[in-house]
Structure formats: C-alpha cells, structure tokens
N, C-alpha and C positions, 0 to 999 in steps of 0.2 A: 504496500501502500502507500510503500513513501517513494515512488517515482508516480502519483497516480498527478495527473492534470500534467507532465513535465513534457506531452507534445504539445498541448495549448501555448505554451510556454514558448517555447519551440518556433514557433508558428507566427508567433507577437515579435517576438526578436527578427528570422530571414528574413518574412516575407518584404515587409520594408524595405529591408537592406535591398533587396532584390529590384526587389520595382523602384528604388532611386537609380540603381545602377539600370536596367530596362529603359527606363527616361532619359538618363542620362544621353547613353550610346542612341540611340534615335533622334537628342538636340542636337549631339556631335554630327551622328547620320546628314540632318536636315543644313545643319553649318556649312560641312561642306560641300551639300549639294548646293545650297544658295554661294559659294563664292568660286564654282563651277562658273552659277550664272553670271555674276557678275563678270568675268574674263570675259565672259563669251559677246555681252554686255559690252563691253568695253572696246576688244573687237571688233565689233561691227562699231560701235563710233570711231573709232581709228580706221578703221575701210575709210571709211563718209571722207574723214575731214583732210585724211590723207590723197586726196583724187587732187589734180592740178585746178579743180574749180573747185573746191568742196570746201565751205566753209563750216562754221561751231553751231546755228543753228540746229545747219540739216543734220547735225553727224548727232546734237542731242537728240536729236527726235528720234532717229533710228537706235543708239542706246536704251533712249527710255523705251522703243518699242519695243522690246527687244526682252525690257521687264515687266514687262507687264500683259505678255506674250506667259511670262513662268503660271499667271494667276493671284500673284502678290507673294512669294517667297521671301522675297528681300523687302519688306515694310520700310518705309523713311527713305527709301532711295536716291539716288544726288548725280548724275553726272554730268562732269568738271572735264569742258575742250580746251586745251591751250592750245596755242598753234603759231608757231612766231615762222622768219622765212625757213626755218633746214631741217626745222621737231613739231611729232603732238605727240604731248600727250591727254589723253584719254583717264581719269580717275573713277570709279563707278566705288559707290556706297552706300551701306546703307545698313540695318540691321534684320537681323534671322529671325524667322516667327516661332513664336515660343509656342511647344508643347504646350508644357504647363505653365499656366498666369502666376504670376508672380517670383516666378524663375529668373534672373536675370538677364539679357538678350544677348546676344554675341555681335559682337559688331564687323563687315563684313569694308572690306575693302580692295581692290583691285585696280594695278594703272599700268599702262600698256602705251609706252613711249615709241617711236620710230619716225623713221624720216620722209617727207614729202614728196610727191611728183613735183619737178620744175624743170624745167627743159631752158638747159647748156648746152650756150653753139659752143659746134666745137670749133 
C-alpha cells in the first residue's frame, strides 16, 4: 500500500514537462519556417530592385506579396530596401506567430545584399 497513487504523481510531473518540450519544438519549427519565408521574401524583393530600371517601391511590394501569400506566418513584417549605384540591400523583419499565447515571440530578420544591374561602357 505504500506506492498507492505514485503513478498519478508521476503523471502530474512528467506530462507538463513533455507538453512544454513538445510545444517548444513546434514553436522552434515555426521560427525556422518564418526565417526561410523571410529569406524568400528578401530574395524576391532583391531580384526586383536589382534590375536596371528597378525601384524601391516595386521591390517592397514584391517582398510584401510573398509575405502575404504565406498566410500570416510572420507578424508585423517590414520590408526595407536600400539601393545605391552599385548595391541593393533588402532586410525583412518581423515576429513569428505564437502557438501558445503569452510565450515570448521570436524575432526574425533576414538580409540579402547584392550588385545592381548597370550598363558599363566597354
């Protein structure tokens, strides 16, 4: 009779820990997906901005369109494009969606930099 109720006590201790690890794993997977999506949006915006006649508003619109097509994986997303004579830099920032309300959100930031198409006389 000394071990009566020990299984219930073990379940009270073990299952909350298992649930925290499980939800933590899913939140981490969602963060990885958001990073990949932010990189894809930044790359798409970069390819639009790097064109010879490309401009910043069109590049930002392309980046936002990629993010909107994702269905809200990144909350509060922001696409920043800077362009000078030789390079374009696109940065996409935001926060991942949360599985459990109240958990701290994870920030996502991806930057793509590359050259601009330009005509150079031979």
